[in-house]
Each structure stands twice: as structure tokens, then as C-alpha cells.
C-alpha positions in Angstrom: -11.0 49.5 10.3 -11.8 46.9 7.7 -10.5 43.4 7.9 -10.2 41.5 4.6 -9.6 37.8 4.4 -6.9 36.5 2.1 -8.4 34.4 -0.6 -6.7 31.0 -1.0 -6.3 29.7 -4.5 -6.0 26.2 -5.7 -3.8 24.9 -8.5 -5.6 23.9 -11.7 -4.4 20.3 -11.2 -5.7 20.1 -7.7 -8.9 21.8 -8.6 -9.5 19.3 -11.4 -8.9 16.4 -9.0 -11.3 17.9 -6.5 -14.0 18.4 -9.1 -13.5 14.7 -10.3 -13.8 13.4 -6.7 -17.0 15.5 -6.1 -18.5 14.3 -9.3 -17.8 10.7 -8.5 -19.1 10.9 -5.0 -22.2 12.7 -6.2 -22.9 10.1 -8.9 -22.6 7.3 -6.3 -25.0 9.1 -3.9 -27.5 9.5 -6.7 -27.3 5.9 -7.8 -27.6 4.7 -4.2 -24.6 2.4 -4.5 -21.3 2.3 -2.8 -18.4 4.1 -4.5 -15.3 2.2 -5.2 -12.7 4.9 -5.6 -8.9 4.7 -5.4 -6.6 7.6 -4.8 -3.8 7.3 -7.4 -0.6 9.2 -6.5 2.2 9.1 -9.1 5.7 9.2 -7.7 6.5 12.3 -5.7 3.2 14.2 -6.2 0.7 15.3 -3.7 -2.2 15.7 -6.1 -4.7 12.8 -6.3 -7.1 11.6 -9.0 -10.1 9.4 -8.6 -10.0 6.1 -10.5 -13.1 3.9 -10.4 -12.6 0.2 -9.9 -13.7 -2.1 -12.6 -17.3 -3.3 -12.4 -17.6 -6.8 -11.0 -14.5 -6.7 -8.9 -14.8 -9.6 -6.5 -12.2 -8.7 -3.9 -13.3 -6.8 -0.8 -11.6 -3.5 -0.6 -11.3 -1.4 2.6 -10.0 2.0 3.5 -6.5 2.2 5.0 -4.2 5.0 6.3 -0.6 5.0 5.2 1.6 4.6 8.3 5.1 5.0 6.9 7.2 8.0 7.9 8.9 8.5 4.5 5.8 7.5 2.5 4.7 4.2 1.0 6.1 2.9 -2.2 3.7 1.6 -4.8 5.1 -1.4 -6.8 4.0 -3.1 -10.0 3.6 -6.4 -8.2 3.3 -8.0 -4.8 7.0 -8.0 -3.7 10.0 -5.7 -3.3 11.6 -7.1 -6.5 8.8 -5.4 -8.6 9.4 -1.9 -10.0 8.4 1.2 -8.2 5.5 2.9 -10.0 4.6 5.7 -7.5 4.2 6.5 -3.8 1.7 7.6 -1.2 2.6 10.2 1.4 2.4 9.3 5.1 -1.1 9.8 6.4 -2.8 9.3 3.0 -6.1 7.5 2.9 -6.2 4.7 0.3 -8.6 2.0 -0.8 -7.0 -1.4 -1.0 -7.8 -5.1 -1.0 -8.6 -6.5 2.4 -6.6 -9.7 1.6 -2.8 -9.7 1.1 -0.5 -11.5 -1.3 3.0 -12.0 -0.2 2.5 -9.3 2.5 1.2 -6.8 -0.1 -2.2 -5.2 -0.7 -3.5 -4.5 -4.2 -4.5 -0.9 -4.7 -5.2 -1.1 -8.5 -4.2 -2.7 -11.7 -0.5 -3.6 -11.3 -0.3 -1.4 -8.2 0.7 -3.0 -4.8 1.7 -1.6 -1.4 3.3 -3.3 1.6 0.5 -4.3 4.0 2.7 -3.7 7.1 2.6 0.0 6.5 -1.2 0.3 6.2 -3.7 0.7 9.1 -7.4 -0.2 8.6 -9.8 2.7 9.1 -12.6 1.0 10.9 -15.0 4.1 10.7 -15.4 3.4 7.0 -17.1 0.1 5.8 -15.3 -2.2 3.4 -16.8 -2.5 -0.1 
């Protein structure tokens, strides 16, 4: 009797995101520096792309886990009056500013999330 394993395939979009992440982490390892990467999740998608932070960014950024049952809304500014520009699913790992503005953490250019729904992952160092 022969047992064959079912081969799992990955969507082209997810495969491209994985390849970009591997390339970015490999480059950081070769250069010997810390990688400042941010998962960017457009509204209602589960795929993620890697976006490198601008060189010379002064703010300390740390890794956080999203702790919001329905997901975490990304807004264009630090407040609920700003427009929604995307969301992160519950349990997602994100790289965000350690400091807050008006109760929101910066996760990228014109991208903010409510700090109350983020939990610091202490096993990763801040950058």
C-alpha cells in the first residue's frame, strides 16, 4: 500500500509576499543590521507585503500582537475621526511605534492603529 501526501499550493499573491519577506530578512542578515519591516494589510485581505521603513526613522518601533476579536482598523491619522485605510486580523504580528499619540500607534506613513488593542511581544527586541 502506497501513501501519498497531498501537495499544498500557495496563491501567487501569497507566494510573492513570502518571497519578498524572505529576501528582506536575508538582506538584513547579510548586512548585519536589524530589519525594520512592517506588515501592510489592505482592508479585508489576509495577504501581507513587506514594506521597509524609511532610513533614519528616529522613533523606536516594537513588535505587537493584535488583540481585537473583530480585527484592528488602520486609520489615516491618530484618532477615530480619521478615515479607515485597512485592517489587521486578530492575532496578526505588527511593527509599530513604541510611543503613542492620542492613544494610537503609528504603523507606517499615514497609518495608525488603536494602542489599546495591541500587546507588546517581549520576545522580540524593539528597533
